[in-house]
SESE-821068 format. One record per residue (C-alpha): x, y, z; residue in one letter. Coordinates in Angstrom, 2 decimals, padded with zeros to 5 digits. Layout:
# SESE-821068
r c1:X | c2:Y | c3:Z | r:A
...
END
This chain:
# SESE-821068
r c1:000.00 | c2:000.00 | c3:000.00 | r:M
r c1:002.97 | c2:002.31 | c3:000.50 | r:N
r c1:003.56 | c2:001.97 | c3:-003.23 | r:Q
r c1:000.01 | c2:003.10 | c3:-004.01 | r:T
r c1:000.56 | c2:006.22 | c3:-001.91 | r:V
r c1:003.79 | c2:006.90 | c3:-003.80 | r:E
r c1:001.89 | c2:006.65 | c3:-007.09 | r:Y
r c1:-000.70 | c2:009.10 | c3:-005.72 | r:I
r c1:002.04 | c2:011.60 | c3:-004.88 | r:K
r c1:003.72 | c2:011.17 | c3:-008.26 | r:E
r c1:000.45 | c2:011.57 | c3:-010.17 | r:L
r c1:-000.77 | c2:014.63 | c3:-008.26 | r:T
r c1:002.60 | c2:016.30 | c3:-008.87 | r:A
r c1:001.93 | c2:016.23 | c3:-012.64 | r:I
r c1:-000.26 | c2:019.02 | c3:-013.99 | r:A
r c1:-003.00 | c2:017.47 | c3:-016.11 | r:S
r c1:-006.10 | c2:019.63 | c3:-016.56 | r:P
r c1:-008.40 | c2:018.14 | c3:-019.19 | r:T
r c1:-006.93 | c2:018.89 | c3:-022.61 | r:G
r c1:-003.38 | c2:019.23 | c3:-021.28 | r:F
r c1:-002.51 | c2:015.66 | c3:-020.39 | r:T
r c1:000.52 | c2:014.69 | c3:-022.48 | r:R
r c1:002.90 | c2:014.71 | c3:-019.49 | r:E
r c1:000.73 | c2:012.45 | c3:-017.36 | r:V
r c1:000.20 | c2:010.12 | c3:-020.35 | r:S
r c1:003.97 | c2:009.95 | c3:-020.81 | r:D
r c1:004.31 | c2:009.07 | c3:-017.12 | r:Y
r c1:001.78 | c2:006.26 | c3:-017.46 | r:L
r c1:003.43 | c2:004.83 | c3:-020.58 | r:V
r c1:006.87 | c2:004.88 | c3:-018.97 | r:K
r c1:005.59 | c2:003.34 | c3:-015.72 | r:T
r c1:003.62 | c2:000.60 | c3:-017.46 | r:L
r c1:006.51 | c2:-000.24 | c3:-019.76 | r:E
r c1:008.67 | c2:-000.46 | c3:-016.65 | r:G
r c1:006.30 | c2:-003.12 | c3:-015.31 | r:F
r c1:006.72 | c2:-005.10 | c3:-018.53 | r:G
r c1:003.48 | c2:-004.16 | c3:-020.31 | r:Y
r c1:002.99 | c2:-002.77 | c3:-023.81 | r:Q
r c1:000.64 | c2:000.19 | c3:-023.26 | r:P
r c1:-001.22 | c2:001.81 | c3:-026.14 | r:V
r c1:-001.81 | c2:005.54 | c3:-026.35 | r:R
r c1:-005.23 | c2:006.33 | c3:-027.82 | r:T
r c1:-005.89 | c2:009.06 | c3:-030.37 | r:A
r c1:-007.53 | c2:011.14 | c3:-027.61 | r:K
r c1:-004.42 | c2:010.78 | c3:-025.44 | r:G
r c1:-005.55 | c2:008.11 | c3:-023.00 | r:G
r c1:-003.41 | c2:005.11 | c3:-022.14 | r:V
r c1:-004.70 | c2:001.53 | c3:-022.32 | r:N
r c1:-003.16 | c2:-001.79 | c3:-021.36 | r:V
r c1:-004.66 | c2:-005.27 | c3:-021.68 | r:T
r c1:-004.12 | c2:-008.42 | c3:-019.63 | r:I
r c1:-005.22 | c2:-011.59 | c3:-021.40 | r:K
r c1:-007.31 | c2:-013.81 | c3:-019.13 | r:G
r c1:-008.46 | c2:-017.42 | c3:-019.05 | r:Q
r c1:-011.71 | c2:-016.32 | c3:-020.71 | r:N
r c1:-010.73 | c2:-014.43 | c3:-023.84 | r:D
r c1:-014.18 | c2:-014.52 | c3:-025.42 | r:E
r c1:-015.83 | c2:-011.98 | c3:-023.10 | r:E
r c1:-013.84 | c2:-009.05 | c3:-021.74 | r:H
r c1:-013.84 | c2:-006.52 | c3:-018.92 | r:R
r c1:-013.09 | c2:-002.81 | c3:-019.14 | r:Y
r c1:-011.82 | c2:-000.95 | c3:-016.06 | r:V
r c1:-011.20 | c2:002.80 | c3:-016.04 | r:T
r c1:-009.71 | c2:005.55 | c3:-013.94 | r:A
r c1:-009.17 | c2:009.08 | c3:-015.20 | r:H
r c1:-006.02 | c2:011.15 | c3:-014.88 | r:V
r c1:-007.38 | c2:014.42 | c3:-016.23 | r:D
r c1:-008.26 | c2:017.00 | c3:-013.60 | r:T
r c1:-010.03 | c2:020.26 | c3:-013.08 | r:L
r c1:-008.19 | c2:023.33 | c3:-014.29 | r:G
r c1:-008.65 | c2:026.56 | c3:-016.20 | r:A
r c1:-007.64 | c2:028.26 | c3:-019.41 | r:I
r c1:-006.78 | c2:031.87 | c3:-020.19 | r:V
r c1:-009.95 | c2:033.61 | c3:-021.36 | r:R
r c1:-008.48 | c2:037.09 | c3:-021.74 | r:A
r c1:-005.55 | c2:039.28 | c3:-020.72 | r:V
r c1:-006.93 | c2:042.22 | c3:-018.76 | r:K
r c1:-005.78 | c2:045.84 | c3:-019.16 | r:P
r c1:-004.02 | c2:045.67 | c3:-015.76 | r:D
r c1:-002.06 | c2:042.57 | c3:-016.82 | r:G
r c1:-004.08 | c2:040.05 | c3:-014.85 | r:R
r c1:-005.81 | c2:037.09 | c3:-016.46 | r:L
r c1:-009.46 | c2:036.29 | c3:-016.91 | r:K
r c1:-010.26 | c2:032.59 | c3:-016.62 | r:L
r c1:-012.49 | c2:030.01 | c3:-018.19 | r:D
r c1:-013.08 | c2:026.89 | c3:-016.10 | r:R
r c1:-012.24 | c2:023.35 | c3:-017.18 | r:I
r c1:-014.56 | c2:020.90 | c3:-015.46 | r:G
r c1:-017.43 | c2:021.55 | c3:-013.08 | r:G
r c1:-016.82 | c2:023.55 | c3:-009.92 | r:F
r c1:-017.95 | c2:026.83 | c3:-008.33 | r:P
r c1:-015.47 | c2:029.70 | c3:-008.32 | r:W
r c1:-015.06 | c2:029.70 | c3:-004.54 | r:N
r c1:-013.47 | c2:026.23 | c3:-004.77 | r:M
r c1:-010.30 | c2:027.80 | c3:-006.25 | r:I
r c1:-010.21 | c2:031.22 | c3:-004.62 | r:E
r c1:-006.81 | c2:031.84 | c3:-003.04 | r:G
r c1:-005.20 | c2:028.86 | c3:-004.79 | r:E
r c1:-001.74 | c2:029.13 | c3:-006.24 | r:N
r c1:-001.57 | c2:028.14 | c3:-009.88 | r:C
r c1:000.70 | c2:027.78 | c3:-012.89 | r:T
r c1:000.16 | c2:029.23 | c3:-016.36 | r:V
r c1:001.58 | c2:026.89 | c3:-018.99 | r:H
r c1:002.71 | c2:029.24 | c3:-021.77 | r:V
r c1:002.15 | c2:027.49 | c3:-025.09 | r:A
r c1:004.31 | c2:029.83 | c3:-027.17 | r:S
r c1:007.48 | c2:029.39 | c3:-025.08 | r:T
r c1:007.01 | c2:026.25 | c3:-023.01 | r:G
r c1:007.66 | c2:028.34 | c3:-019.91 | r:E
r c1:005.65 | c2:028.26 | c3:-016.70 | r:K
r c1:004.48 | c2:031.39 | c3:-014.89 | r:V
r c1:003.22 | c2:031.08 | c3:-011.34 | r:S
r c1:000.34 | c2:033.05 | c3:-009.90 | r:G
r c1:-002.61 | c2:033.08 | c3:-007.53 | r:T
r c1:-006.34 | c2:032.93 | c3:-008.27 | r:I
r c1:-008.18 | c2:035.75 | c3:-006.51 | r:L
r c1:-011.34 | c2:037.80 | c3:-006.66 | r:I
r c1:-010.64 | c2:041.23 | c3:-008.15 | r:H
r c1:-011.76 | c2:043.10 | c3:-005.03 | r:Q
r c1:-009.54 | c2:041.08 | c3:-002.70 | r:T
r c1:-008.38 | c2:043.66 | c3:-000.18 | r:S
r c1:-010.87 | c2:044.04 | c3:002.67 | r:C
r c1:-009.17 | c2:047.36 | c3:003.49 | r:H
r c1:-010.33 | c2:048.78 | c3:000.17 | r:V
r c1:-013.42 | c2:046.91 | c3:-000.99 | r:Y
r c1:-016.52 | c2:046.84 | c3:001.17 | r:K
r c1:-017.89 | c2:043.83 | c3:-000.74 | r:D
r c1:-014.69 | c2:041.74 | c3:-000.57 | r:A
r c1:-016.51 | c2:039.07 | c3:001.43 | r:G
r c1:-020.02 | c2:039.38 | c3:000.04 | r:T
r c1:-019.48 | c2:039.78 | c3:-003.70 | r:A
r c1:-020.63 | c2:036.83 | c3:-005.78 | r:E
r c1:-017.66 | c2:035.03 | c3:-007.28 | r:R
r c1:-018.07 | c2:034.99 | c3:-011.06 | r:T
r c1:-015.98 | c2:034.79 | c3:-014.20 | r:Q
r c1:-016.08 | c2:038.57 | c3:-014.39 | r:D
r c1:-014.34 | c2:039.19 | c3:-011.07 | r:N
r c1:-012.13 | c2:036.12 | c3:-010.59 | r:M
r c1:-008.62 | c2:036.50 | c3:-012.00 | r:E
r c1:-005.03 | c2:035.32 | c3:-011.88 | r:V
r c1:-002.51 | c2:037.61 | c3:-010.21 | r:R
r c1:000.77 | c2:036.71 | c3:-011.91 | r:L
r c1:004.06 | c2:036.43 | c3:-010.05 | r:D
r c1:005.68 | c2:038.71 | c3:-012.60 | r:A
r c1:006.27 | c2:042.47 | c3:-012.69 | r:K
r c1:003.39 | c2:043.26 | c3:-015.00 | r:V
r c1:000.86 | c2:046.09 | c3:-014.77 | r:T
r c1:-000.54 | c2:046.11 | c3:-018.30 | r:S
r c1:-001.83 | c2:043.82 | c3:-021.01 | r:E
r c1:001.26 | c2:044.60 | c3:-023.10 | r:K
r c1:003.65 | c2:043.51 | c3:-020.35 | r:E
r c1:001.78 | c2:040.26 | c3:-019.76 | r:T
r c1:001.68 | c2:039.44 | c3:-023.45 | r:R
r c1:005.43 | c2:040.09 | c3:-023.57 | r:A
r c1:005.78 | c2:036.99 | c3:-021.38 | r:L
r c1:004.24 | c2:035.01 | c3:-024.23 | r:G
r c1:000.95 | c2:034.49 | c3:-022.41 | r:I
r c1:-002.01 | c2:034.20 | c3:-024.77 | r:E
r c1:-005.66 | c2:033.22 | c3:-024.76 | r:V
r c1:-005.84 | c2:029.42 | c3:-024.64 | r:G
r c1:-002.88 | c2:028.84 | c3:-022.34 | r:D
r c1:-003.72 | c2:026.19 | c3:-019.75 | r:F
r c1:-003.74 | c2:026.89 | c3:-016.02 | r:I
r c1:-003.17 | c2:024.18 | c3:-013.43 | r:S
r c1:-003.90 | c2:024.39 | c3:-009.71 | r:F
r c1:-001.24 | c2:023.61 | c3:-007.12 | r:D
r c1:-002.11 | c2:020.17 | c3:-005.65 | r:P
r c1:-000.53 | c2:020.78 | c3:-002.21 | r:R
r c1:-000.30 | c2:017.03 | c3:-001.56 | r:T
r c1:000.19 | c2:016.07 | c3:002.09 | r:V
r c1:000.20 | c2:012.63 | c3:003.72 | r:V
r c1:-000.30 | c2:012.93 | c3:007.47 | r:T
r c1:001.02 | c2:010.69 | c3:010.23 | r:E
r c1:-002.60 | c2:009.79 | c3:010.99 | r:T
r c1:-003.13 | c2:008.30 | c3:007.55 | r:G
r c1:-004.97 | c2:011.11 | c3:005.79 | r:F
r c1:-004.10 | c2:012.12 | c3:002.24 | r:I
r c1:-004.88 | c2:015.76 | c3:001.44 | r:K
r c1:-004.54 | c2:017.13 | c3:-002.07 | r:S
r c1:-006.28 | c2:018.58 | c3:-005.04 | r:R
r c1:-007.06 | c2:016.07 | c3:-007.76 | r:H
r c1:-007.46 | c2:012.98 | c3:-005.60 | r:L
r c1:-010.40 | c2:012.75 | c3:-008.00 | r:D
r c1:-009.31 | c2:010.63 | c3:-009.72 | r:D
r c1:-005.61 | c2:010.11 | c3:-009.23 | r:K
r c1:-006.25 | c2:007.91 | c3:-006.20 | r:V
r c1:-008.01 | c2:005.45 | c3:-008.50 | r:S
r c1:-005.30 | c2:005.67 | c3:-011.16 | r:A
r c1:-002.69 | c2:004.91 | c3:-008.49 | r:A
r c1:-004.71 | c2:001.90 | c3:-007.35 | r:I
r c1:-004.85 | c2:000.50 | c3:-010.89 | r:L
r c1:-001.13 | c2:001.08 | c3:-011.34 | r:L
r c1:-000.32 | c2:-000.80 | c3:-008.15 | r:N
r c1:-002.56 | c2:-003.71 | c3:-009.10 | r:L
r c1:-001.00 | c2:-003.89 | c3:-012.56 | r:L
r c1:002.45 | c2:-003.89 | c3:-010.97 | r:R
r c1:001.55 | c2:-006.69 | c3:-008.55 | r:S
r c1:-000.13 | c2:-008.83 | c3:-011.23 | r:Y
r c1:002.99 | c2:-008.67 | c3:-013.39 | r:K
r c1:005.43 | c2:-009.28 | c3:-010.53 | r:E
r c1:003.40 | c2:-012.17 | c3:-009.10 | r:E
r c1:002.57 | c2:-013.58 | c3:-012.56 | r:K
r c1:-001.15 | c2:-013.59 | c3:-011.74 | r:I
r c1:-003.51 | c2:-014.81 | c3:-014.45 | r:E
r c1:-006.89 | c2:-013.13 | c3:-014.36 | r:L
r c1:-010.02 | c2:-015.18 | c3:-015.08 | r:P
r c1:-011.22 | c2:-012.72 | c3:-017.75 | r:V
r c1:-009.33 | c2:-010.67 | c3:-020.32 | r:T
r c1:-009.29 | c2:-007.16 | c3:-018.88 | r:T
r c1:-008.62 | c2:-003.80 | c3:-020.51 | r:H
r c1:-007.33 | c2:-001.08 | c3:-018.17 | r:F
r c1:-008.07 | c2:002.39 | c3:-019.51 | r:A
r c1:-006.59 | c2:005.58 | c3:-018.09 | r:F
r c1:-008.85 | c2:008.22 | c3:-019.58 | r:S
r c1:-008.10 | c2:011.92 | c3:-020.06 | r:V
r c1:-011.47 | c2:013.57 | c3:-020.78 | r:F
r c1:-013.68 | c2:012.42 | c3:-017.88 | r:E
r c1:-014.03 | c2:015.85 | c3:-016.28 | r:E
r c1:-015.75 | c2:017.18 | c3:-019.39 | r:V
r c1:-017.99 | c2:014.17 | c3:-019.92 | r:G
r c1:-016.54 | c2:012.07 | c3:-022.74 | r:H
r c1:-013.82 | c2:009.97 | c3:-021.14 | r:G
r c1:-013.16 | c2:006.32 | c3:-021.96 | r:A
r c1:-016.15 | c2:005.49 | c3:-024.15 | r:N
r c1:-014.85 | c2:005.79 | c3:-027.71 | r:S
r c1:-012.71 | c2:002.68 | c3:-028.04 | r:N
r c1:-014.40 | c2:-000.08 | c3:-026.03 | r:I
r c1:-013.60 | c2:-003.45 | c3:-027.66 | r:P
r c1:-016.60 | c2:-005.37 | c3:-028.99 | r:A
r c1:-015.92 | c2:-008.29 | c3:-026.62 | r:Q
r c1:-016.41 | c2:-006.15 | c3:-023.49 | r:V
r c1:-019.44 | c2:-007.13 | c3:-021.41 | r:V
r c1:-018.59 | c2:-005.43 | c3:-018.09 | r:E
r c1:-017.44 | c2:-001.85 | c3:-017.55 | r:Y
r c1:-016.17 | c2:-000.75 | c3:-014.12 | r:L
r c1:-015.34 | c2:002.89 | c3:-013.48 | r:A
r c1:-013.06 | c2:003.40 | c3:-010.49 | r:V
r c1:-013.72 | c2:006.96 | c3:-009.38 | r:D
r c1:-014.23 | c2:008.92 | c3:-006.18 | r:M
r c1:-017.08 | c2:008.44 | c3:-003.73 | r:G
r c1:-018.92 | c2:011.68 | c3:-002.88 | r:A
r c1:-019.42 | c2:012.76 | c3:000.73 | r:M
r c1:-021.93 | c2:015.14 | c3:002.32 | r:G
r c1:-025.29 | c2:015.42 | c3:004.05 | r:D
r c1:-027.45 | c2:012.29 | c3:003.61 | r:D
r c1:-024.45 | c2:010.45 | c3:002.12 | r:Q
r c1:-023.22 | c2:007.13 | c3:003.51 | r:Q
r c1:-019.79 | c2:007.44 | c3:001.90 | r:T
r c1:-016.90 | c2:008.09 | c3:004.29 | r:D
r c1:-013.11 | c2:008.31 | c3:004.17 | r:E
r c1:-012.52 | c2:004.83 | c3:005.56 | r:Y
r c1:-014.43 | c2:002.43 | c3:003.28 | r:T
r c1:-014.96 | c2:001.78 | c3:-000.42 | r:V
r c1:-018.06 | c2:003.46 | c3:-001.83 | r:S
r c1:-020.19 | c2:001.49 | c3:-004.30 | r:I
r c1:-022.46 | c2:003.77 | c3:-006.31 | r:C
r c1:-026.10 | c2:002.80 | c3:-006.70 | r:V
r c1:-027.14 | c2:005.79 | c3:-008.82 | r:K
r c1:-025.77 | c2:009.11 | c3:-010.03 | r:D
r c1:-027.13 | c2:011.92 | c3:-012.21 | r:A
r c1:-027.23 | c2:009.55 | c3:-015.19 | r:S
r c1:-029.51 | c2:007.06 | c3:-013.46 | r:G
r c1:-029.06 | c2:003.69 | c3:-011.72 | r:P
r c1:-026.02 | c2:001.52 | c3:-012.27 | r:Y
r c1:-026.46 | c2:-002.13 | c3:-013.29 | r:H
r c1:-028.19 | c2:-003.92 | c3:-010.41 | r:Y
r c1:-026.68 | c2:-007.39 | c3:-010.82 | r:E
r c1:-023.21 | c2:-005.91 | c3:-011.23 | r:F
r c1:-023.67 | c2:-003.86 | c3:-008.08 | r:R
r c1:-024.87 | c2:-006.89 | c3:-006.14 | r:Q
r c1:-021.90 | c2:-008.87 | c3:-007.44 | r:H
r c1:-019.59 | c2:-006.26 | c3:-005.90 | r:L
r c1:-021.55 | c2:-006.24 | c3:-002.64 | r:V
r c1:-021.31 | c2:-010.02 | c3:-002.45 | r:G
r c1:-017.54 | c2:-009.92 | c3:-002.94 | r:L
r c1:-017.16 | c2:-007.23 | c3:-000.28 | r:A
r c1:-019.14 | c2:-009.24 | c3:002.25 | r:K
r c1:-017.36 | c2:-012.47 | c3:001.38 | r:E
r c1:-013.90 | c2:-010.92 | c3:001.76 | r:Q
r c1:-014.83 | c2:-008.61 | c3:004.65 | r:E
r c1:-014.03 | c2:-005.45 | c3:002.73 | r:I
r c1:-015.62 | c2:-002.41 | c3:004.44 | r:P
r c1:-018.03 | c2:-000.72 | c3:002.01 | r:F
r c1:-020.90 | c2:001.73 | c3:001.76 | r:K
r c1:-023.66 | c2:001.96 | c3:-000.84 | r:L
r c1:-024.48 | c2:005.48 | c3:-001.95 | r:D
r c1:-026.15 | c2:007.82 | c3:-004.44 | r:I
r c1:-024.25 | c2:010.74 | c3:-005.95 | r:Y
r c1:-026.86 | c2:013.32 | c3:-007.04 | r:P
r c1:-024.64 | c2:015.65 | c3:-009.11 | r:F
r c1:-022.15 | c2:013.23 | c3:-010.62 | r:Y
r c1:-021.22 | c2:011.40 | c3:-013.79 | r:G
r c1:-018.48 | c2:008.88 | c3:-014.53 | r:S
r c1:-016.69 | c2:007.30 | c3:-017.46 | r:D
r c1:-019.14 | c2:004.40 | c3:-017.11 | r:A
r c1:-022.19 | c2:006.64 | c3:-017.31 | r:S
r c1:-020.64 | c2:008.42 | c3:-020.30 | r:A
r c1:-020.25 | c2:005.03 | c3:-021.97 | r:A
r c1:-023.96 | c2:004.39 | c3:-021.41 | r:M
r c1:-024.82 | c2:007.73 | c3:-023.02 | r:S
r c1:-022.61 | c2:006.78 | c3:-025.96 | r:A
r c1:-024.63 | c2:003.60 | c3:-026.45 | r:G
r c1:-022.29 | c2:000.96 | c3:-025.04 | r:A
r c1:-024.05 | c2:-002.42 | c3:-024.60 | r:E
r c1:-022.36 | c2:-003.44 | c3:-021.34 | r:V
r c1:-023.09 | c2:-003.94 | c3:-017.66 | r:K
r c1:-021.74 | c2:-000.89 | c3:-015.83 | r:H
r c1:-020.70 | c2:-000.16 | c3:-012.25 | r:A
r c1:-018.90 | c2:002.52 | c3:-010.27 | r:L
r c1:-016.89 | c2:002.33 | c3:-007.06 | r:L
r c1:-014.12 | c2:004.32 | c3:-005.41 | r:G
r c1:-012.48 | c2:005.74 | c3:-002.34 | r:A
r c1:-014.46 | c2:008.24 | c3:-000.30 | r:G
r c1:-013.22 | c2:011.75 | c3:-001.09 | r:I
r c1:-014.14 | c2:014.64 | c3:001.22 | r:E
r c1:-014.56 | c2:018.17 | c3:-000.24 | r:S
r c1:-014.69 | c2:016.93 | c3:-003.84 | r:S
r c1:-013.46 | c2:019.35 | c3:-006.51 | r:H
r c1:-011.88 | c2:021.49 | c3:-003.79 | r:S
r c1:-008.91 | c2:020.72 | c3:-001.52 | r:Y
r c1:-009.79 | c2:017.07 | c3:-001.18 | r:E
r c1:-009.05 | c2:014.49 | c3:001.50 | r:R
r c1:-009.26 | c2:010.75 | c3:001.96 | r:T
r c1:-007.74 | c2:008.21 | c3:004.35 | r:H
r c1:-005.43 | c2:005.32 | c3:003.64 | r:I
r c1:-008.14 | c2:002.97 | c3:004.97 | r:D
r c1:-010.41 | c2:003.95 | c3:002.08 | r:S
r c1:-007.59 | c2:003.50 | c3:-000.42 | r:V
r c1:-006.88 | c2:000.03 | c3:000.98 | r:V
r c1:-010.55 | c2:-000.97 | c3:000.89 | r:A
r c1:-010.92 | c2:000.27 | c3:-002.69 | r:T
r c1:-007.81 | c2:-001.54 | c3:-003.89 | r:E
r c1:-008.99 | c2:-004.76 | c3:-002.24 | r:R
r c1:-012.42 | c2:-004.33 | c3:-003.86 | r:M
r c1:-011.03 | c2:-003.83 | c3:-007.36 | r:V
r c1:-008.65 | c2:-006.76 | c3:-006.88 | r:D
r c1:-011.48 | c2:-009.02 | c3:-005.67 | r:A
r c1:-013.59 | c2:-008.06 | c3:-008.68 | r:Y
r c1:-010.82 | c2:-008.65 | c3:-011.21 | r:L
r c1:-010.20 | c2:-012.12 | c3:-009.78 | r:K
r c1:-013.90 | c2:-013.04 | c3:-009.77 | r:S
r c1:-016.10 | c2:-014.67 | c3:-012.39 | r:A
r c1:-018.21 | c2:-012.60 | c3:-014.76 | r:L
r c1:-021.46 | c2:-011.17 | c3:-013.43 | r:V
r c1:-024.40 | c2:-013.55 | c3:-013.99 | r:D
END
């Protein structure tokens, strides 16, 4: 499990807002090749690897996404600051005060900054605390001596440059993992560790399984464009959502019953529940009201497969997130148990 945590730290250290994922894809390819696999990079930039199983007639498809929330330069303001456009779904207050990096396309340079509301100073602006946070008043204050649009553009910054948020990854002595982008780099780390262990221990899975690391989940069209025809089961490994009326916590694996797309496949869900009970894996069933996954996107795209969703419980989703090693362990055990089980009846 220490290795899974190391993968989490390595993944969160790589900036990968949706649409700007080449570096994280390179990391995945290099890591998987190091395990002894032959990964394939998809046209969209995702990374897939297949393990042939005893049953090669019917296949499984398991996903985790490595794209994250982020932003893009919408405009360079007259005072040299940057107007933003969001990548992914989150309210503006979730990123207020966050340090960030502008990835300058024209030069390859990186310029640091901080995301703030325009009327930040409470000594000057009466509405600093009460003003609604919108695209019109949220901006990037660059860590560069610029006071005009001309000076900022002289840095090479242009509309369309990607902006990543500092992850601030911390692993506490009490077992908590705090970071941006645990959604969904916790799941990607889990799949990496399982793939490593299967290769090292020469484990043969009962069913041929495709592992897909997708790069467009946060905008709704992740790993649903290249599902092999033999696939009959599709498992998305993604975060469990916490809040009022939710059963999900930071110490168990969360199995999703329903999200904004509708119910997940009942027999598949019950198959997972049965495995959890049989192997004494702590779990919670839950509904995520404002949520979609790679699996639900596959359903919308017309995939004829059984679909399910499970993942570690993530507190403060799409903000400065937190989970506990207990939830990571439970989730990894759950995915492992599923991959070593028979197909869903």
